[in-house]
Structure formats: structure tokens, C-alpha cells
N, C-alpha and C positions, 0 to 999 in steps of 0.2 A: 657735556664733559662731566665725569664723575669726580667730585672733589676728593673722594677717598683714594682713587687711583693717582691723582695729582700728588697728594701728600705722600703716598708710597714711593713714587718715582722721584719726587723732588727732595726726599729726605737724604738722598745720597749726593755727595759732591759731584758736580758735573764731570770733572776729569775722571772720576772713577768709572764712568760708563765705558771709557776707552780701555780700561784695564780688565774688562770682562772677556777679552780675547787672549789667547796664548801669547807669550812674549814675542815670538817671531811675527805674528800678525800685528801686534802693537808696533813693532819696529817697521814693518812694511807701511803701515798707516802713517807713522811719524815721518818716514822718508818721503812718502807721497805728499804729506802736508808741507814739509820743508820745501818741496819743489813747487807745489800748486798754491799754497797759502790760503786754501779755502776748503773746509770740510765737506761741503756739498760736492765740490769738484773731486775730492778724494773718494767719496762714495761712488760717484760716476765712474771714476777711473778704476775702482775696484771691480766694477762690472765688466771692464774691458781687459782684465788680467787674463793672460793666455793660460791654457791648461797646464803648461809646463811649470808655470809659477804657482799654480794652485794644487798641484799634486801632493804637497806635504799635508794638506788638510782635506784630502779625499774628494775633490771636485774635478774629476778627470775631464769631463766636458759637459758642464751644466748648460741648460738653456739660459740665455742671458736676457732677463727681463729688463725693461726700461726702468730707470731710477724713479721716474714719475709714478709708475705703477706701484712700486714698493712704498713710496711716500704716501700715495693715496691709501694704501692698505694700512699703513701705520697710523695715518690720520683717522681712518675708520675705527681702528682698534682703540685709539685714545679717546675717541668720541663715544665709545661704548656700543658700536654696531653689533646687532644681535648675532651675526655670524661668529663673533669673537666672545660670545657670552661666557662660555666655559673657562677660557683662559683668563678673561677679565676677572671673573669671580674668584679664580684660584689666586691670582695676584693680590687682590684686595682682601681676601679672607685670611691669608697666611701672614701673620704678623712677623714671622721670622724668615720670610722668603729672602733669598740672596739675589743679588743682581745677575749672577750667572744664570740662575733659573728663570728670571724674568726675560732676559735676552733669548734664552733657549726656547721658552714657551712662545714668545712672540715670533721668533724666527721660524720655528717649525710650522706654525699655523699660516703665516704669510707666505712662506716658501711653497706650501702646498697650494695656496691660492694663485700664486704667480707662476707656478710650474718650474721650480728650481730646487736646489738642495738647501736645507736650512744652514748647513755648515758654510755654504757659499755666501749667504746673505747676512749671517750673524754679525760680521764686522760692520756691515752697513747699518744694521739695527742699532748696534752700539754707538756708532758715529752719530746717527740721527738722534738717538736719545740724549747723547752728550749735548748736541746743539739745542734740542728742545728744552732740556732741563736748564741749560746755561741761560737761555733767554727767558725761560718760564714757559711751561707747557701751554698755558692758555694763550700767551703771546705768540708762540709758535703756531698754534692752531689758527689764530687770527691772521697771521702772515700768510698761511696757506690759503685761507679764504680770499684774502686780498689779491694774492697772485692769481688764483683761479678767476676772480672777477676781472682782473686786467687782461688775462689771456682770452677770456670770453668776449671781451670788448674790442679786441684787435680786429682791424679790417681783414676780411677774407681775401686772399690773393688768388 
């Protein structure tokens, strides 16, 4: 984990990551959170939104990647994986980069990796960054490691 990236991402108030999306998406996320009470569930639910609900933001029928794949890719990004070297360097180098640009850069690269539209997963990236910054990025990364370790130790059925 690059401490420069952590400091760039954590300099923003966690709640502000949710404001990187247009107002109507913010409202959809708020409504989902009011019902589900958990932001990871909101992110999962976002992937299940039908195309009639996503038409206002251009995702007529995207492929629907699994949330775990998006989480894995964001984790790889935050850890500085070489496939994200250019985007990582852009974020760290630009002292005046705004959150919208950070979410857009990350969304665009991850979307191409998981086979969907950046505009479709950008709210998920904002939600995950909100969660990661709120708990601390290093703590979030550690929790991902622990979850993976637990998942790998489950008996095979």
C-alpha cells in the first residue's frame, strides 16, 4: 500500500465520496441504504438494478460483474498493482485532483477489466471508497485479507 495514495484518498471526508455521483444516483443509493442498512448490500443491489432503472445514466444493458470481482480489482488498485500503475500515478502526482476524477479514473479502468461500463460501476466505486475511507484504507485492506483467509479455510462442499 502506498501511503501517498492513502493520504490523497483519506484527506476527504468519507461522506463526500458518496457525493461524487449525480444527485439522482445519490438519492437511489440513499433509498437503498434506508431499506438495506448496509453499504456493501447497496453496492450488491446496484449490480442488480434493471436496465429500465439505469437508462438515465446510459447503461442500457451492461454485463453484470460480481461485486467480489469489483472489490478484488479495487483492492488491487489500492495496493498498487502494476496493471493500475498509470491511474495510480496520476492520482498521487496531481495535488489538485478532485474526487470526481479519482472515481472516474478508477471506474474506467476497473470497468474495462471486469467487462462493464464505467458509468454503471462508478456509484459502487464511490460507495466502496466511502466505506474504505471511513474505516481507514489500511484497515479495509486488512479486512479484505481476513475475509479471503476465512473464505479459503471454509470446508469444500
